[in-house]
C-alpha positions in Angstrom: 15.1 141.7 184.4 14.3 145.3 186.1 13.5 148.2 184.7 16.5 149.7 186.2 19.3 146.6 184.8 17.5 147.7 181.4 18.1 150.9 181.9 21.5 150.1 182.0 22.1 148.0 179.4 20.3 150.2 176.4 22.9 153.0 178.0 25.9 150.9 178.3 24.9 149.5 174.4 24.2 153.2 172.8 27.8 154.3 174.6 29.3 151.7 172.5 27.5 152.5 169.3 30.3 154.9 168.3 30.5 157.0 165.4 29.4 154.7 162.8 26.6 154.0 164.3 25.4 156.6 165.6 25.3 157.3 161.3 23.5 154.3 161.0 20.9 155.6 163.4 20.5 159.3 161.9 20.1 156.9 158.7 17.4 154.9 160.2 15.3 158.2 161.6 15.8 159.8 158.3 14.5 157.3 156.3 11.6 156.8 158.8 10.6 160.8 158.3 10.7 160.8 154.4 8.8 157.5 154.6 5.7 159.6 156.8 6.4 162.6 155.1 7.2 162.2 151.6 7.0 158.3 150.3 3.0 157.8 151.6 1.3 160.7 150.9 3.4 160.8 147.3 1.9 156.8 147.2 -1.9 158.1 148.3 -1.5 160.8 145.3 -0.6 158.6 143.0 -3.2 155.4 143.7 -5.4 158.3 143.2 -4.7 159.8 140.0 -4.5 155.9 138.7 -8.1 155.6 139.9 -9.0 158.9 137.7 -7.3 157.9 134.9 -9.3 154.3 134.9 -12.0 156.5 135.3 -11.2 158.7 131.7 -10.2 155.3 129.8 -13.8 154.4 130.5 -15.5 157.3 129.2 -17.0 158.2 132.7 -16.4 161.9 132.8 -16.4 164.2 136.2 -18.9 166.6 136.6 -19.3 168.4 139.8 -17.4 166.0 141.7 -19.4 163.5 141.0 -18.5 160.7 138.3 -21.4 160.3 135.4 -20.9 157.3 133.1 -21.1 158.0 129.4 -23.1 155.5 127.7 -21.6 153.5 124.5 -23.5 155.8 122.1 -22.2 158.2 123.9 -18.9 157.3 124.0 -19.0 156.5 119.9 -20.7 159.1 118.7 -17.5 161.4 120.9 -15.1 158.9 118.5 -16.8 159.6 115.3 -16.7 163.5 116.6 -12.5 163.0 115.7 -13.1 162.4 112.3 -14.1 165.0 109.2 -16.2 165.2 107.0 -15.9 164.6 103.0 -16.3 168.7 102.6 -13.1 169.7 104.4 -11.0 167.1 102.6 -9.6 170.8 100.5 -8.9 172.6 104.4 -7.3 169.3 105.1 -4.8 169.4 102.2 -4.1 172.8 102.5 -2.8 172.2 106.1 -0.8 169.2 104.4 0.7 172.0 101.9 1.7 173.6 104.7 3.4 171.3 106.9 5.4 170.3 103.5 6.3 173.8 102.9 7.4 174.2 106.5 9.8 171.3 104.9 10.7 172.7 102.5 9.0 170.2 100.9 7.6 170.7 97.5 4.1 169.4 96.4 3.8 169.4 92.7 2.0 166.5 92.2 0.3 163.8 93.6 -2.4 161.6 92.9 -5.8 161.7 95.2 -8.6 158.9 95.6 -11.7 158.7 97.9 -12.7 155.0 98.3 -16.3 155.2 99.6 -16.5 152.1 102.2 -19.6 149.8 101.7 -20.1 149.5 105.7 -18.7 151.0 108.9 -19.4 154.7 109.4 -16.0 156.2 107.7 -14.3 156.4 104.3 -11.1 156.9 103.5 -9.1 159.5 101.3 -6.0 157.7 99.6 -3.6 160.4 99.0 -0.3 159.5 97.2 2.5 162.3 97.1 5.8 162.1 95.1 8.3 163.8 97.5 12.3 164.4 96.8 14.3 166.0 99.3 16.3 165.0 102.2 15.8 161.9 104.8 15.5 164.6 107.8 13.5 166.8 105.9 10.9 163.9 104.8 10.5 162.6 108.4 10.1 165.7 110.0 7.2 166.7 107.1 5.6 162.6 108.3 5.7 163.7 112.0 4.0 167.4 111.6 1.2 165.9 108.8 0.5 163.2 111.2 0.8 165.4 114.8 -1.8 168.2 113.0 -4.1 165.8 111.4 -5.5 163.4 114.0 -7.6 162.2 111.3 -4.6 161.0 109.3 -2.3 157.9 108.9 0.3 157.0 107.0 0.1 153.9 104.4 3.2 153.2 103.4 6.8 155.3 103.0 8.8 153.9 100.3 12.5 155.5 99.3 14.7 155.4 96.2 17.8 156.6 96.0 20.4 156.3 92.5 23.5 156.7 94.5 24.7 156.7 97.7 26.3 160.2 97.3 23.4 161.7 96.6 21.7 164.0 99.4 18.7 163.8 98.0 15.9 161.3 98.2 12.9 160.1 95.8 10.3 159.1 98.2 6.6 158.1 97.5 4.8 158.9 101.3 1.2 157.8 101.2 -1.4 158.6 103.5 -5.1 158.1 104.4 -7.3 160.5 105.6 -10.7 158.9 107.7 -14.0 161.1 106.8 -17.5 160.5 108.6 -19.7 159.4 106.2 -22.5 161.1 105.6 -25.4 160.7 107.4 
């Protein structure tokens, strides 16, 4: 086939496309433009962000654009800095009381015990609180207490309701506050 016959064939085919064919061609052009202007650059940004988060997860800090890996000793020291010292227990109990007040829960009594662990660098302070409130109040108290103290963990919670008609629930909430040992 020569060029003249080929050009007549293309012109003939384009004329026969009609409205659905032209709509398809237009959608193809828009899809190609979207791919090259939006999708591919976004894919590159996502890949770069993934590499950055992977570096951060492995403990590599970025300074002045150059990654400097943290040694395992530095990573471990940074981990233990999160945990409070034993001398800050009253502050943490005050914070727990403040969270309870926000949810209109009274913490009149509680059982507290400091468990000194022989091995490892963390001691545990056990906080057992009897609570009387509605279920949403108790749930909100637990959620806010855990989010306000990163070194606090929920050990257990037990609910008791005397009858189905009662709005208030008796609960026993037990937290563990992990503390850095004195060196």
